[in-house]
C-alpha positions in Angstrom: 123.3 125.7 1.5 125.6 126.4 4.5 125.3 129.7 6.1 128.1 132.3 6.2 128.6 131.6 9.9 128.9 127.8 9.3 131.5 128.3 6.6 133.4 130.7 8.8 133.2 128.1 11.7 134.6 125.4 9.4 137.3 127.7 8.1 138.2 128.6 11.7 138.5 124.9 12.6 140.8 124.4 9.6 142.8 127.5 10.6 141.9 129.2 7.2 141.5 132.9 6.6 138.9 133.4 3.8 138.0 136.5 1.9 134.4 137.3 1.5 134.5 135.9 -2.1 136.1 132.6 -0.7 133.4 132.3 1.9 130.7 132.6 -0.8 132.5 130.0 -3.0 133.4 127.5 -0.3 129.9 127.7 1.1 128.5 126.3 -2.2 131.3 123.7 -2.5 130.9 122.5 1.1 127.1 122.3 0.5 127.8 120.0 -2.5 130.1 117.8 -0.5 127.4 117.4 2.2 124.8 116.6 -0.4 127.0 113.7 -1.7 127.5 112.5 1.8 123.7 112.6 2.3 123.3 110.5 -0.8 125.7 107.9 0.5 123.7 107.8 3.7 120.7 106.8 1.7 122.3 103.7 0.3 121.6 101.9 3.6 123.8 99.1 5.1 127.1 99.0 3.4 128.7 96.5 5.9 129.2 93.9 3.1 130.8 96.2 0.7 134.6 95.8 0.8 136.8 98.8 1.4 138.3 100.4 -1.7 141.7 102.1 -1.8 141.7 102.5 -5.6 138.9 102.9 -8.1 140.5 100.3 -10.4 142.6 97.3 -9.5 146.3 98.2 -9.3 148.8 95.4 -9.5 152.6 95.5 -9.6 152.6 99.3 -9.6 155.9 99.3 -7.6 159.3 98.0 -8.7 160.8 95.0 -6.9 162.7 95.9 -3.8 166.1 94.6 -4.7 169.4 95.7 -3.4 171.7 97.7 -5.6 174.9 99.7 -5.2 174.6 103.0 -3.4 176.8 106.1 -3.2 180.0 105.4 -1.4 180.1 107.0 2.1 183.3 109.0 1.3 181.6 110.5 -1.8 178.3 111.3 0.1 180.4 113.1 2.9 182.5 115.1 0.4 180.2 118.1 0.5 178.9 117.7 4.1 179.1 121.0 6.0 179.9 119.1 9.2 180.9 115.5 9.9 181.2 113.3 13.0 182.0 109.6 13.4 182.0 109.0 9.6 178.6 110.5 9.2 176.6 113.8 8.9 176.4 115.9 12.1 173.1 117.5 12.6 171.9 119.9 15.3 170.3 118.5 18.4 166.5 118.7 18.6 165.5 122.2 19.8 168.9 123.8 19.0 168.8 127.1 17.2 
């Protein structure tokens, strides 16, 4: 089990403000996470295990990227609060 100081240290690193109740709860949760990491460490050499991005194989999850008609420029600009050079005018970076 993580100590209160360790939980507060992690919270400070994550820029979180925790109540006393949250410190207690997260101490238990973080300890469980560390226990799981410790179990993974006991598995030994995992160099030959391929990386996994999904637990199950996912194929063709996205639609084909095919061109299709879009909103005409004039229609898109009808409700623009400010236009310039046939486009949306936006504030310069750092402008208030």
